[in-house]
C-alpha positions as CSV (number, residue, x, y, z in Angstrom):
1,X,38.3,5.4,9.0
2,X,35.5,6.1,7.2
3,X,36.0,2.4,5.6
4,X,35.6,0.7,9.2
5,X,32.1,2.8,9.3
6,X,31.1,1.8,6.2
7,X,31.7,-1.9,6.6
8,X,30.3,-1.8,10.3
9,X,27.0,0.0,8.7
10,X,27.0,-3.3,6.4
11,X,27.2,-5.7,8.7
12,X,24.5,-4.5,11.2
13,X,22.1,-3.6,8.2
14,X,22.9,-7.6,6.7
15,X,22.9,-9.1,9.8
16,X,19.8,-7.1,10.7
17,X,18.1,-8.2,7.0
18,X,19.1,-11.9,7.6
19,X,17.3,-12.0,11.2
20,X,14.5,-10.2,9.6
21,X,13.7,-12.7,7.4
22,X,13.3,-15.4,9.7
23,X,10.3,-16.9,10.7
24,X,10.5,-15.9,14.6
25,X,8.8,-12.2,15.8
26,X,11.9,-11.7,18.5
27,X,14.2,-12.1,15.9
28,X,12.4,-9.8,13.2
29,X,12.6,-7.8,16.1
30,X,15.8,-8.0,16.5
31,X,16.4,-7.5,12.7
32,X,14.7,-4.2,13.0
33,X,17.1,-2.8,15.7
34,X,20.1,-3.8,14.0
35,X,18.6,-2.3,10.9
36,X,18.0,0.9,12.9
37,X,21.0,1.2,14.1
38,X,23.2,0.7,10.6
39,X,21.2,4.0,9.7
40,X,22.0,5.7,12.5
41,X,25.6,4.6,12.2
42,X,25.6,5.7,8.4
43,X,24.2,9.1,9.3
44,X,26.7,9.9,12.1
45,X,29.6,8.6,9.9
46,X,28.3,11.5,7.3
47,X,28.7,14.2,9.8
48,X,31.9,13.4,10.8
49,X,34.9,15.6,10.4
50,X,38.8,14.4,10.4
51,X,41.4,15.2,12.7
52,X,39.9,17.7,15.0
53,X,37.4,18.8,17.5
54,X,34.1,18.7,16.2
55,X,33.6,22.3,17.8
56,X,34.8,25.3,16.1
57,X,38.2,24.4,15.1
58,X,40.5,27.1,14.2
59,X,40.6,26.4,10.6
60,X,39.0,23.6,8.5
61,X,35.7,21.9,8.8
62,X,32.8,22.1,11.2
63,X,31.2,19.6,12.6
64,X,27.5,19.3,11.1
65,X,25.4,19.7,14.0
66,X,22.2,18.8,12.3
67,X,23.2,15.1,11.5
68,X,23.6,14.9,15.3
69,X,20.1,15.8,16.0
70,X,18.6,13.8,13.5
71,X,20.5,11.1,14.8
72,X,19.4,11.9,18.3
73,X,15.8,12.2,17.1
74,X,15.9,8.7,15.1
75,X,17.2,7.0,18.1
76,X,14.6,7.9,20.3
77,X,11.9,6.8,17.4
78,X,13.9,3.8,17.3
79,X,13.4,3.5,20.7
80,X,9.7,3.7,20.9
81,X,9.2,1.6,18.1
82,X,11.5,-1.2,19.5
83,X,9.2,-1.1,22.6
84,X,6.0,-1.2,20.5
85,X,7.3,-4.1,18.7
86,X,8.2,-6.3,22.0
87,X,4.8,-5.3,23.8
88,X,3.1,-6.7,20.8
89,X,5.4,-9.7,20.6
90,X,4.6,-10.4,24.2
91,X,0.7,-10.5,23.4
92,X,1.1,-12.6,20.8
93,X,3.3,-14.7,22.7
94,X,0.6,-14.6,25.7
95,X,-2.0,-15.2,23.5
96,X,-0.9,-18.0,21.3
97,X,1.8,-19.5,23.2
98,X,4.5,-19.1,20.5
99,X,6.5,-17.1,18.2
100,X,6.9,-18.9,15.3
101,X,5.5,-17.4,12.3
102,X,4.4,-20.4,10.6
103,X,2.0,-21.5,13.8
104,X,1.0,-18.1,14.0
105,X,-0.4,-18.3,10.5
106,X,-1.6,-21.9,11.5
107,X,-3.5,-20.4,13.9
108,X,-4.7,-17.3,12.1
109,X,-6.7,-19.8,9.5
110,X,-7.7,-22.1,12.3
111,X,-9.6,-19.2,13.8
112,X,-10.9,-17.5,10.3
113,X,-12.6,-21.2,9.6
114,X,-14.4,-20.8,13.3
115,X,-15.3,-17.3,12.2
116,X,-16.5,-18.0,8.6
117,X,-18.6,-21.2,10.6
118,X,-20.0,-18.7,13.2
119,X,-21.6,-16.4,10.6
120,X,-22.9,-19.2,8.6
121,X,-24.5,-20.9,11.6
122,X,-26.1,-17.2,12.7
123,X,-27.0,-16.8,9.1
124,X,-28.9,-20.4,9.2
125,X,-30.6,-19.3,12.5
126,X,-31.8,-16.1,11.6
127,X,-33.0,-17.8,8.4
128,X,-34.6,-20.6,9.5
129,X,-36.4,-17.6,12.4
130,X,-37.7,-16.0,9.6
131,X,-39.5,-18.5,8.2
């Protein structure tokens, strides 16, 4: 069963990395979610005991509660990060009407050019006023 957990975590991490490298912001967020879930699955699998109840068996190994607490903390932090990422993606979409990183890069370059042009115009106006 440990091999199944390792394979599942590997598939989640690989799929997450694949999605995180895409050019669409929603796919990037989905990739980050999958990578976080792979990390949580790895943590839970590392604290797992075989063939016994996790609560104080008569003999044998006891499940480590620290791993479960760490995973729960990671889940809560992960949900907060996902909510923040989704709100940022929504804000980008409402501002630019696209989620494609190539188009966003073009918009950023165009916007930076406008800011530079405005700064030059302001400098020219201040220089002309100073004469």
